[in-house]
C-alpha positions in Angstrom: -10.0 -5.3 9.0 -8.6 -5.1 5.5 -5.2 -3.9 4.5 -4.6 -2.6 1.1 -1.9 -0.9 -0.9 -2.1 0.9 -4.3 -5.9 0.7 -4.5 -6.4 4.0 -2.7 -5.3 6.2 -5.7 -8.1 4.9 -7.9 -10.7 5.2 -5.1 -9.7 8.8 -4.5 -9.9 9.6 -8.2 -13.4 8.2 -8.4 -14.5 10.8 -5.9 -13.3 13.7 -8.1 -15.4 15.3 -10.8 -14.9 16.7 -14.3 -11.3 17.5 -15.4 -10.1 17.1 -11.9 -11.0 13.4 -12.1 -9.3 12.9 -15.4 -6.1 14.5 -14.1 -6.1 12.3 -10.9 -6.9 9.1 -12.9 -4.0 9.8 -15.3 -1.6 10.5 -12.4 -2.7 7.3 -10.6 -2.4 5.2 -13.7 1.2 6.5 -14.2 2.0 5.7 -10.6 0.6 2.2 -11.0 2.5 1.7 -14.3 5.8 2.7 -12.8 5.1 0.4 -9.8 4.4 -2.5 -12.2 8.0 -2.2 -13.4 9.2 -3.1 -9.9 9.6 -6.5 -8.4 7.7 -6.0 -5.1 4.0 -6.6 -5.1 1.4 -6.6 -2.3 -1.9 -8.4 -1.9 -5.0 -7.2 -0.1 -5.4 -9.2 3.1 -8.3 -9.5 5.6 -7.8 -10.1 9.3 -10.3 -10.3 12.2 -10.0 -7.7 14.8 -9.8 -10.5 17.3 -6.7 -12.0 15.7 -4.2 -11.0 18.4 -1.4 -12.9 16.6 -1.3 -10.5 13.7 0.9 -7.4 14.1 0.7 -5.2 11.0 3.8 -3.3 12.1 6.0 -6.4 11.6 4.0 -8.8 9.4 5.1 -9.2 5.8 2.0 -11.3 4.9 0.9 -10.6 1.4 4.1 -8.8 0.5 6.0 -10.5 -2.3 9.7 -9.6 -2.8 13.2 -11.1 -3.1 15.0 -10.5 0.1 18.3 -10.9 -1.7 17.4 -8.0 -4.1 15.6 -5.5 -1.9 14.7 -4.5 1.6 11.1 -3.7 2.4 10.0 -1.7 5.4 6.6 -0.5 6.6 6.5 3.3 6.3 2.9 4.1 7.4 -0.5 2.7 7.8 -3.6 4.8 7.7 -7.4 4.2 7.5 -9.0 4.8 4.1 -9.7 8.4 5.0 -6.1 9.1 6.0 -6.8 8.8 9.7 -4.8 6.8 12.2 -4.6 3.0 12.4 -6.3 1.4 15.3 -5.6 -2.3 15.8 -8.8 -2.8 17.8 -11.1 -1.0 15.3 -12.4 -2.8 12.2 -12.0 -1.0 8.9 -9.9 -0.7 5.7 -6.3 0.4 6.2 -3.8 1.3 3.6 -0.2 0.2 4.3 2.7 1.9 2.5 6.1 0.2 2.3 9.5 1.6 1.4 11.5 -0.6 -1.0 15.2 -0.2 -1.1 16.9 -2.2 -3.9 20.2 -3.6 -2.9 21.7 -2.8 -6.3 21.6 0.9 -5.3 18.9 1.7 -7.9 16.1 4.2 -6.8 14.0 3.4 -3.8 10.3 3.6 -4.1 7.1 3.1 -2.1 4.3 0.6 -2.7 
């Protein structure tokens, strides 16, 4: 099973056609650009379905942040088509995290 963050916007845009695609790509590029200005990043990770020690709900593996500067919490995890997460089913899952800066600046998701 793979877990990914920001990559879903570009994959979705590739499925669109014509001017719709251009609008979606521009929107996703703006979202990625604004996310680059933040200090929290996430790596794609791959886990075996048989790995019963991994719990996506509590794991912060692949999430890079400064705990003194922000709190990071899992908001949702969906399959690549927007369906439910199933820990016993292989597939690509997109995790979304809420980042709350401790300096009281705007919260964001990644």
